[in-house]
C-alpha positions in Angstrom: -19.4 -55.7 -54.6 -19.9 -51.9 -55.5 -16.8 -51.9 -57.8 -18.3 -55.2 -59.4 -21.7 -53.1 -59.9 -19.7 -50.2 -61.5 -17.9 -52.1 -63.9 -21.1 -53.6 -65.0 -22.5 -50.2 -65.3 -20.0 -49.1 -67.0 -20.3 -52.2 -70.0 -23.9 -51.2 -69.6 -23.0 -47.9 -70.9 -20.9 -49.1 -73.7 -23.5 -51.1 -74.8 -26.1 -48.6 -74.5 -23.8 -46.0 -76.5 -22.8 -48.2 -79.4 -26.1 -49.9 -80.0 -28.1 -47.1 -80.0 -26.3 -45.0 -82.2 -26.2 -47.6 -84.4 -29.6 -48.2 -84.3 -30.4 -44.3 -84.8 -28.0 -43.5 -87.4 -28.8 -42.0 -90.8 -25.5 -41.6 -92.2 -24.7 -43.0 -95.1 -21.0 -41.8 -95.0 -19.2 -39.9 -92.1 -15.5 -38.9 -91.2 -14.7 -37.8 -88.2 -12.2 -36.5 -85.5 -12.5 -36.6 -81.4 -9.3 -34.5 -79.9 -9.1 -34.8 -75.9 -6.2 -32.6 -74.6 -3.4 -33.6 -72.1 -5.5 -34.6 -69.0 -4.1 -34.7 -65.4 -3.1 -38.5 -65.8 -0.9 -37.0 -68.7 -3.0 -38.8 -71.4 -3.5 -36.9 -74.9 -6.3 -39.1 -76.7 -7.1 -38.7 -80.5 -10.0 -40.7 -82.3 -10.5 -41.3 -86.1 -13.6 -42.4 -87.1 -15.1 -43.7 -90.8 -18.4 -45.5 -91.4 -20.0 -46.3 -94.5 -23.7 -47.9 -94.8 -25.4 -49.2 -98.1 -29.2 -49.5 -98.2 -30.3 -52.4 -100.5 -34.0 -52.0 -101.4 -35.3 -55.8 -100.9 -39.0 -54.8 -101.5 -41.8 -52.0 -102.2 -40.8 -50.5 -98.9 -38.1 -52.8 -96.6 -34.0 -52.5 -97.0 -31.4 -54.5 -96.1 -28.4 -52.1 -95.2 -25.0 -53.5 -95.3 -21.9 -51.3 -94.0 -18.9 -50.6 -91.9 -17.8 -48.4 -89.1 -13.5 -48.2 -88.3 -12.7 -46.7 -85.2 -8.7 -46.3 -84.2 -7.6 -44.4 -80.8 -4.3 -43.1 -80.2 -2.7 -42.0 -77.2 0.4 -40.5 -75.8 1.4 -41.0 -72.3 3.2 -38.3 -71.2 3.7 -39.4 -67.4 5.2 -42.4 -66.3 3.1 -45.3 -65.6 4.3 -48.6 -63.4 4.0 -50.4 -66.4 4.6 -50.4 -70.2 2.3 -48.7 -72.4 3.7 -49.5 -75.9 0.9 -51.9 -76.4 -1.5 -49.4 -75.6 -0.4 -46.3 -78.0 -3.1 -47.4 -80.5 -6.6 -49.2 -80.4 -8.9 -50.2 -83.3 -12.4 -51.1 -83.2 -13.9 -52.4 -86.5 -17.3 -53.5 -86.9 -19.3 -54.9 -89.6 -23.0 -54.0 -89.8 -26.0 -56.2 -91.4 -29.5 -54.9 -90.7 -33.1 -55.5 -92.3 -35.7 -52.6 -92.4 -39.1 -54.0 -92.3 -42.3 -51.6 -92.9 -45.1 -52.7 -91.0 -47.4 -49.9 -91.9 -47.3 -46.2 -93.0 -45.8 -45.3 -89.3 -43.8 -48.5 -88.0 -41.0 -50.3 -89.1 -38.8 -53.3 -87.4 -35.3 -53.4 -87.5 -32.8 -56.1 -86.8 -29.0 -55.3 -86.7 -26.0 -58.0 -86.4 -22.8 -56.8 -85.7 -19.7 -58.8 -85.5 -16.8 -56.4 -83.6 -13.0 -57.0 -83.8 -11.7 -54.2 -80.8 -7.9 -54.9 -79.9 -4.3 -52.8 -80.7 -3.7 -55.8 -82.6 0.1 -56.4 -82.1 -0.4 -60.1 -82.8 -2.7 -60.0 -85.8 -6.3 -61.4 -84.6 -6.8 -63.2 -81.6 -10.1 -65.1 -80.6 -10.4 -62.3 -77.7 -10.6 -59.5 -80.5 -14.4 -60.9 -81.5 -17.4 -59.4 -79.7 -20.6 -59.7 -81.0 -23.6 -57.2 -80.7 -27.5 -57.8 -81.9 -30.2 -55.4 -81.5 -34.2 -55.8 -82.4 -36.0 -52.2 -82.4 -39.5 -51.1 -83.5 -39.2 -47.4 -85.4 -42.3 -45.3 -85.3 -41.8 -42.0 -87.5 -44.0 -39.4 -88.3 -42.6 -36.3 -90.8 -45.8 -35.3 -92.6 -47.1 -33.7 -89.3 -46.8 -30.0 -88.1 -44.4 -31.6 -85.2 -42.4 -34.7 -86.5 -40.8 -37.2 -84.1 -39.3 -40.4 -84.2 -39.6 -43.2 -81.5 -37.3 -46.4 -81.1 -38.3 -49.1 -79.0 -36.0 -52.2 -78.3 -33.6 -55.0 -77.3 -30.0 -55.1 -77.6 -27.2 -57.6 -76.7 -23.6 -56.9 -76.7 -21.1 -59.7 -75.5 -18.5 -57.0 -74.0 -20.8 -56.8 -70.8 -20.4 -59.9 -69.9 -24.3 -60.0 -69.3 -26.5 -63.0 -70.2 -29.4 -61.2 -71.4 -30.7 -58.6 -73.6 -30.7 -54.8 -72.3 -34.1 -52.3 -73.2 -33.6 -49.2 -74.9 -35.8 -46.3 -75.6 -35.2 -42.9 -78.1 -37.3 -40.2 -78.4 -36.8 -37.3 -81.0 -39.5 -34.7 -81.9 -39.3 -31.5 -83.5 -41.9 -29.3 -81.5 -41.3 -25.8 -82.9 -40.3 -24.9 -86.8 -37.0 -23.7 -85.1 -36.8 -26.0 -82.4 -36.3 -29.9 -81.6 -34.9 -32.3 -78.8 -34.3 -36.0 -78.4 -34.5 -38.0 -75.1 -33.2 -41.5 -74.6 -29.5 -43.2 -74.3 -26.9 -42.7 -75.8 -27.9 -38.6 -76.2 -30.4 -36.0 -75.2 -30.2 -32.8 -77.0 -31.7 -30.0 -78.0 -31.2 -28.5 -81.4 -31.9 -24.5 -82.4 -32.4 -24.2 -86.5 -31.4 -20.8 -87.1 -31.8 -20.8 -91.0 -31.7 -23.7 -93.6 -28.0 -24.1 -93.2 -27.3 -23.7 -89.5 -27.9 -25.6 -86.4 -27.2 -25.1 -83.0 -27.4 -27.6 -80.4 -26.4 -28.4 -76.7 -26.4 -32.2 -76.0 -25.3 -34.5 -73.0 -24.3 -38.0 -74.5 -22.4 -41.0 -73.7 -19.1 -42.3 -75.4 -17.1 -45.6 -74.7 -15.2 -48.4 -76.0 -14.2 -51.8 -74.5 -10.9 -53.0 -76.4 -9.0 -56.8 -75.8 -5.4 -56.0 -74.9 -3.1 -58.5 -76.6 0.2 -59.0 -74.9 -1.3 -58.9 -71.3 0.2 -56.2 -69.4 2.0 -57.1 -65.8 0.4 -54.8 -63.3 1.2 -53.8 -59.7 0.6 -56.6 -57.1 1.2 -59.3 -60.0 -2.4 -58.7 -62.0 -2.7 -58.9 -65.6 -4.3 -56.3 -67.4 -6.4 -58.1 -70.5 -8.3 -55.7 -71.8 -9.0 -51.5 -71.6 -12.2 -49.4 -71.8 -13.7 -46.0 -71.2 -16.9 -44.6 -70.3 -17.7 -41.2 -70.5 -20.6 -38.9 -70.1 -20.2 -35.6 -71.9 -21.9 -32.1 -72.2 -21.3 -30.4 -75.3 -22.0 -27.2 -77.5 -22.3 -28.0 -81.1 -23.2 -26.1 -84.8 -23.7 -27.6 -87.6 -23.4 -26.4 -91.3 -25.7 -28.1 -94.2 -23.8 -27.6 -97.3 -27.1 -28.7 -98.8 -30.4 -30.9 -97.4 -28.0 -34.3 -96.7 -24.2 -33.0 -96.8 -22.8 -31.3 -93.9 -20.1 -30.0 -91.7 -20.0 -30.3 -87.8 -18.3 -29.7 -84.8 -18.5 -29.6 -81.1 -17.0 -28.7 -77.9 -17.4 -30.2 -74.8 -16.5 -31.6 -71.2 -17.0 -35.0 -69.8 -18.7 -34.5 -66.7 -18.0 -38.0 -65.6 -15.6 -40.4 -67.1 -13.8 -43.8 -66.2 -10.7 -45.5 -68.3 -9.9 -48.4 -66.6 -7.4 -51.7 -67.7 -9.5 -54.7 -66.5 -8.4 -58.5 -65.8 -9.2 -61.3 -67.0 -12.9 -61.5 -65.0 -13.3 -57.6 -66.9 -12.9 -56.5 -63.1 -10.8 -52.7 -62.7 -7.4 -53.8 -62.6 -5.9 -50.3 -62.7 -7.6 -47.0 -63.0 -5.7 -44.7 -66.4 -8.4 -42.1 -65.7 -11.3 -40.8 -63.7 -11.1 -37.1 -64.2 -12.9 -35.3 -66.6 -11.8 -32.6 -69.6 -12.1 -30.8 -72.8 -13.8 -33.1 -75.4 -13.6 -31.7 -79.3 -14.9 -33.3 -81.9 -15.3 -32.2 -86.0 -16.7 -34.1 -88.8 -18.8 -34.3 -92.4 -21.3 -36.4 -93.0 -24.1 -37.7 -95.8 -27.0 -38.4 -94.3 -30.4 -40.1 -95.7 -32.5 -36.9 -94.0 
């Protein structure tokens, strides 16, 4: 019973991470690299991420947003495991994002986002179990013309990866409460930023990271259990720096540590089948982005 609750919770974390991250992003283009050094289980991880979004004006203030995001995870297994790790060495996640932003009045917008996803190791091409589906409906309020600018996001999200037959609530609030300071409260990210000068930003952040990926060619585990998917859910604390080349273009980097982490192989019911990693580790990320603001 407790095991089932843990699995459901990690699925919810992955859902909220992927959906709210998409809902909050104001990036038109991003390239990013994440490195997690070898841990006590002998696993070293690298992630490469690229995304692009194209806003298409549909009316005076309404927009259709079409985009795509690609993530690839590469793993080095340096300690022996009781099964072959060949099919786990490279995982891929491909999203196609289609959203519509409808302006209700000067401050409120309604956002709908549909995200078909392929998440797999793709050793046999594309299979039915590689397909996942995300949907979000959000209300977005933003004030940038006040002394303390803020953004509030309220909504519901559904993700087929969790196995839950109902949508989950989400909320996020961001405010610049001082010319040199801002904070964000919510999921998957909370942070405090210090704007040193026009081009330099320091921040401390607490955020969720994770994935859920189908494994083709099921893995035979001890006890004759079949591992059919792999997932990660992590809570990361970090310090970061951002350098703004211009108002919309910047480089960034962060150094963090995963305070809570759980990497699992799951069986056909998405229950825990084998623990790959449940210990914290150093977390390094760097990237380049072009944002709307």
